C-alpha positions in Angstrom: -14.4 211.0 -79.7 -15.5 207.6 -78.3 -18.6 207.7 -80.5 -16.4 208.2 -83.6 -14.1 205.3 -82.5 -17.1 203.1 -81.9 -18.6 203.9 -85.3 -15.2 203.3 -87.0 -14.8 200.0 -85.2 -18.3 198.9 -86.1 -17.6 199.8 -89.8 -14.5 197.6 -89.7 -16.5 194.7 -88.2 -19.2 195.1 -90.8 -16.5 195.1 -93.6 -15.3 191.7 -92.5 -18.8 190.2 -92.1 -20.7 188.7 -94.9 -22.8 191.3 -96.7 -26.0 190.8 -98.7 -25.4 188.9 -102.0 -25.5 191.5 -104.8 -28.3 191.3 -107.3 -26.4 191.5 -110.6 -28.6 191.9 -113.7 -27.7 191.1 -117.3 -27.5 194.8 -118.0 -25.1 195.4 -115.2 -23.0 192.4 -116.3 -22.8 193.9 -119.8 -21.7 197.2 -118.4 -19.1 195.5 -116.2 -17.5 193.8 -119.2 -17.7 196.9 -121.2 -15.9 198.9 -118.5 -13.3 196.2 -118.0 -12.6 196.2 -121.7 -12.4 200.0 -121.7 -9.9 199.9 -118.9 -7.6 197.3 -120.4 -7.7 197.6 -124.1 -7.3 201.3 -125.1 -3.9 202.7 -124.5 -5.2 205.9 -122.9 -6.9 204.0 -120.1 -4.4 201.2 -119.9 -1.7 203.7 -119.1 -3.3 204.1 -115.7 -5.2 200.9 -115.0 -2.2 198.9 -116.2 -0.3 200.2 -113.2 -2.6 198.3 -110.9 -2.1 195.2 -112.9 1.7 195.7 -112.7 1.5 196.1 -108.9 -0.5 192.9 -108.6 2.0 191.1 -110.9 5.0 192.1 -108.7 3.1 191.3 -105.5 2.6 187.9 -106.9 6.3 187.4 -107.2 6.8 188.8 -103.7 4.2 186.7 -102.0 5.5 183.5 -103.8 9.0 184.4 -102.6 8.0 184.8 -99.0 6.0 181.6 -98.8 8.9 179.7 -100.3 11.2 180.9 -97.6 13.1 183.5 -99.6 14.2 186.8 -98.2 12.4 189.7 -99.9 14.7 192.5 -100.8 12.3 195.0 -102.3 9.8 195.9 -105.0 10.1 198.6 -107.7 7.2 199.7 -109.8 7.7 202.1 -112.8 5.3 204.3 -114.7 6.1 202.4 -117.9 4.3 199.3 -116.5 7.6 197.5 -115.7 8.5 196.3 -112.3 11.2 194.4 -110.4 10.9 192.2 -107.4 14.2 191.3 -105.7 14.4 188.2 -103.5 17.3 186.1 -102.3 17.2 182.3 -102.3 19.8 179.5 -101.9 17.7 177.1 -104.0 16.9 177.2 -107.7 13.5 175.7 -107.2 12.3 178.5 -104.9 13.6 181.1 -107.3 11.7 179.4 -110.2 8.6 179.2 -108.0 8.6 183.0 -107.3 9.5 183.8 -110.9 6.4 182.0 -112.1 3.8 183.7 -110.0 3.8 187.1 -111.8 1.5 186.9 -114.8 -1.0 184.5 -113.3 -1.7 186.5 -110.1 -3.8 189.4 -111.6 -6.1 186.6 -112.9 -6.1 184.8 -109.5 -6.9 188.1 -107.8 -9.6 188.8 -110.3 -11.2 185.4 -109.8 -11.1 185.8 -106.1 -12.8 189.2 -106.2 -15.5 188.0 -108.6 -16.3 184.9 -106.5 -16.1 186.9 -103.2 -18.4 189.6 -104.6 -21.0 187.1 -105.8 -20.8 185.3 -102.4 -21.4 188.4 -100.3 -17.7 188.7 -99.3 -16.8 191.6 -101.6 -16.2 194.2 -98.8 -13.9 191.7 -97.0 -12.0 190.9 -100.2 -11.4 194.5 -100.9 -10.4 195.3 -97.3 -7.9 192.3 -97.4 -6.5 193.5 -100.7 -6.0 197.0 -99.2 -4.2 195.6 -96.1 -1.9 193.6 -98.4 -1.1 196.8 -100.3 -0.4 198.6 -97.0 2.0 195.9 -96.0 3.7 196.0 -99.4 4.7 199.7 -98.8 7.4 198.4 -96.4 9.1 196.8 -99.4 8.7 199.5 -102.0 12.1 200.8 -103.1 11.3 203.7 -105.4 9.1 206.8 -105.5 6.9 205.6 -108.3 6.2 202.4 -106.5 5.2 204.3 -103.4 2.9 206.6 -105.4 1.2 203.8 -107.3 0.7 201.7 -104.2 -0.4 204.7 -102.2 -3.0 205.6 -104.8 -4.4 202.1 -104.8 -4.5 202.1 -101.0 -6.4 205.4 -101.0 -9.0 204.0 -103.4 -9.4 200.8 -101.4 -9.9 202.7 -98.1 -12.4 205.1 -99.7 -14.4 202.1 -100.9 -14.1 200.1 -97.7 -14.9 202.9 -95.3 -17.4 205.1 -97.1 -19.3 202.9 -99.7 -22.2 200.8 -98.4 -21.4 197.1 -98.1 -24.2 196.2 -100.4 -22.7 198.2 -103.2 -19.1 197.2 -102.5 -19.9 193.7 -103.7 -20.7 195.1 -107.2 -17.4 197.0 -107.1 -15.5 193.8 -106.2 -17.1 192.0 -109.2 -16.3 194.8 -111.6 -12.7 195.1 -110.4 -12.3 191.3 -110.6 -13.5 191.2 -114.2 -11.2 194.1 -115.1 -8.2 192.3 -113.6 -9.1 189.1 -115.5 -9.2 191.1 -118.8 -5.9 192.8 -117.8 -4.3 189.4 -117.3 -5.2 188.3 -120.8 -3.9 191.6 -122.2 -0.6 191.2 -120.4 -0.2 187.6 -121.7 -0.8 188.9 -125.2 1.9 191.5 -124.7 4.3 188.8 -123.4 3.6 186.6 -126.4 4.2 189.5 -128.7 7.6 190.1 -127.1 8.6 186.5 -127.9 7.2 186.5 -131.4 8.0 190.0 -132.7 9.9 192.1 -130.1 12.7 189.7 -129.2 15.0 192.6 -128.4 13.0 192.8 -125.1 13.4 189.2 -124.1 15.7 190.0 -121.2 12.8 191.5 -119.3 10.4 188.5 -120.0 9.5 186.3 -117.1 9.2 183.4 -119.5 12.7 184.0 -120.8 14.1 184.3 -117.4 12.5 181.1 -116.3 14.0 179.4 -119.5 17.4 180.7 -118.6 17.0 179.2 -115.1 15.6 175.8 -116.1 16.3 175.2 -119.8 12.6 174.7 -120.2 11.5 176.6 -123.4 9.8 179.9 -122.9 6.8 178.7 -124.9 6.2 176.1 -122.2 6.2 178.7 -119.5 3.8 180.9 -121.5 1.5 177.9 -121.9 1.5 177.4 -118.2 0.7 181.0 -117.5 -2.1 180.7 -120.0 -3.4 177.5 -118.3 -3.6 179.2 -114.9 -5.3 182.4 -116.3 -7.8 180.2 -118.2 -8.5 178.3 -115.0 -9.2 181.6 -113.3 -11.6 182.6 -116.0 -13.4 179.2 -115.6 -13.8 179.8 -111.9 -15.0 183.4 -112.2 -17.4 182.3 -115.0 -19.4 180.0 -112.8 -21.4 182.7 -111.0 -21.5 184.8 -114.2 -23.0 181.9 -116.2 -25.8 181.5 -113.7 -26.9 185.1 -114.4 -26.7 184.5 -118.1 -28.7 181.3 -117.8 -31.4 183.1 -115.6 -31.7 185.8 -118.2 -31.9 183.5 -121.2 
């Protein structure tokens, strides 16, 4: 039993230590982008992968609420890709702050995973993300949210505890690119709501922010886009070096 405990502890220590920098080839990079596109664009795959993007979106609201001093009431995730994060604040600025950090956070998470993966910190990034998901279970207020989060935790634990650290970096890069693509898809969906599906405006973060501040929804969408674009620029730095080396 002691041997098993020692091996598990050593594995945990290895996870949070810097691993070998993954050697990503042009062919692998092409496969990564193809898989990311396949997860986020077709409806059949987005039905499932989009749930992770929604969970990340709502965790963005939740984290922003906590760091701005709000009381987090709970998080609900639904199988139709909608979600609700309830927080309580006495100030309008704090509420606006937490309301903003939904759409940008999948891209921020994606950029963090990509840069961590290329830097040899992929296992640590995935382990940290898994721990955040575990903590979020305390605030889940519906069965779908528990199931979605539990599935993500199971996948994270499987990767962190069983997959060699050298390979986990490749996984972190792949997942990061997929979340970056997902962030763009979600922004496209949001824009479509404001242009063509205005009957759904009540659920739009941009519209809710407009109601709270009188700043037009288009400005908020532009700000979402600016943050997502910035995340792509950050993630593209290590990717561009591979493209340049292969040219």
